[in-house]
C-alpha positions as CSV (number, residue, x, y, z in Angstrom):
1,M,-72.0,-95.5,15.2
2,M,-73.3,-92.2,14.1
3,P,-73.5,-89.5,16.9
4,V,-76.8,-88.6,18.0
5,N,-77.5,-84.8,18.0
6,L,-78.8,-83.1,21.2
7,E,-82.2,-82.8,20.1
8,T,-82.6,-86.4,19.4
9,E,-80.9,-87.2,22.6
10,I,-83.4,-85.0,24.6
11,R,-86.4,-86.4,22.8
12,E,-85.3,-90.0,23.4
13,F,-84.5,-89.2,27.1
14,V,-88.2,-87.7,27.5
15,L,-90.1,-90.7,25.8
16,S,-87.8,-93.3,27.6
17,T,-88.1,-91.6,31.1
18,L,-91.9,-91.3,30.7
19,G,-92.3,-95.1,30.0
20,K,-89.5,-96.5,32.2
21,D,-89.1,-94.4,35.2
22,M,-92.5,-92.5,35.5
23,N,-94.8,-95.5,34.6
24,H,-96.5,-93.3,31.9
25,P,-95.7,-95.5,28.6
26,V,-95.9,-93.6,25.4
27,P,-96.5,-95.5,22.2
28,A,-93.7,-94.2,20.1
29,E,-95.8,-94.7,16.9
30,S,-98.5,-92.3,18.2
31,I,-96.2,-89.5,19.4
32,T,-94.9,-86.9,16.8
33,D,-92.7,-83.7,17.4
34,D,-96.0,-81.8,17.1
35,S,-97.9,-83.9,20.1
36,P,-98.7,-81.5,23.1
37,M,-97.1,-82.7,26.2
38,G,-100.4,-82.1,28.1
39,A,-104.0,-82.9,27.2
40,G,-104.7,-84.2,23.7
41,G,-101.0,-85.6,23.4
42,I,-98.7,-87.3,25.7
43,D,-101.4,-86.3,28.5
44,L,-99.0,-85.4,31.3
45,D,-100.7,-84.0,34.4
46,S,-99.0,-81.0,36.4
47,L,-97.5,-83.5,38.8
48,S,-95.8,-85.7,35.9
49,L,-94.7,-82.3,34.4
50,I,-92.9,-81.4,37.8
51,E,-91.3,-84.8,37.9
52,L,-90.3,-84.7,34.1
53,T,-88.8,-81.2,34.6
54,I,-86.8,-82.3,37.7
55,R,-85.4,-85.3,35.7
56,L,-84.5,-82.9,32.7
57,E,-82.6,-80.5,35.0
58,Q,-80.6,-83.3,36.6
59,R,-79.7,-85.0,33.3
60,F,-79.3,-82.0,31.1
61,G,-77.9,-79.6,33.5
62,V,-80.5,-76.9,33.1
63,E,-82.8,-75.1,35.4
64,F,-86.5,-74.4,35.1
65,P,-88.0,-71.4,37.3
66,E,-91.1,-72.9,38.9
67,T,-93.3,-70.4,36.9
68,S,-92.0,-72.2,33.7
69,I,-93.3,-75.8,34.4
70,E,-97.0,-75.1,34.0
71,P,-96.7,-73.9,30.3
72,F,-94.8,-77.2,29.3
73,G,-98.3,-78.8,29.2
74,A,-99.1,-76.4,26.4
75,M,-96.0,-77.1,24.6
76,T,-95.3,-79.7,22.0
77,L,-92.5,-82.2,22.2
78,R,-90.7,-80.2,19.6
79,E,-91.1,-76.8,21.6
80,L,-90.0,-78.6,24.9
81,V,-86.8,-80.1,23.1
82,A,-86.2,-76.4,21.8
83,D,-86.8,-74.9,24.9
84,L,-84.1,-77.3,26.7
85,V,-81.6,-76.5,23.8
86,E,-82.1,-72.8,24.4
87,R,-81.5,-73.1,28.2
88,G,-78.0,-74.6,27.4
89,A,-78.8,-78.3,27.8
90,A,-75.6,-80.4,27.8
91,G,-75.7,-83.7,26.3
């Protein structure tokens, strides 16, 4: 089996967490790396963004200051993944 790179692992974690754990199913075929996390894309509200960031912190060992959570809604999926990698996410 080919090893999965960290970006792919984070992306898959986000999409599966939304669908399975947060009851916010995201049709994979309609989501691209350029889909916004908030309105017009994955459509997460601020409470869902907070829940997702907590799950990302726990899974990948990163920390987000509270002031970082709101801008996630304006990020695309690609930007969120890149942000996690920059913060030192561990697979």
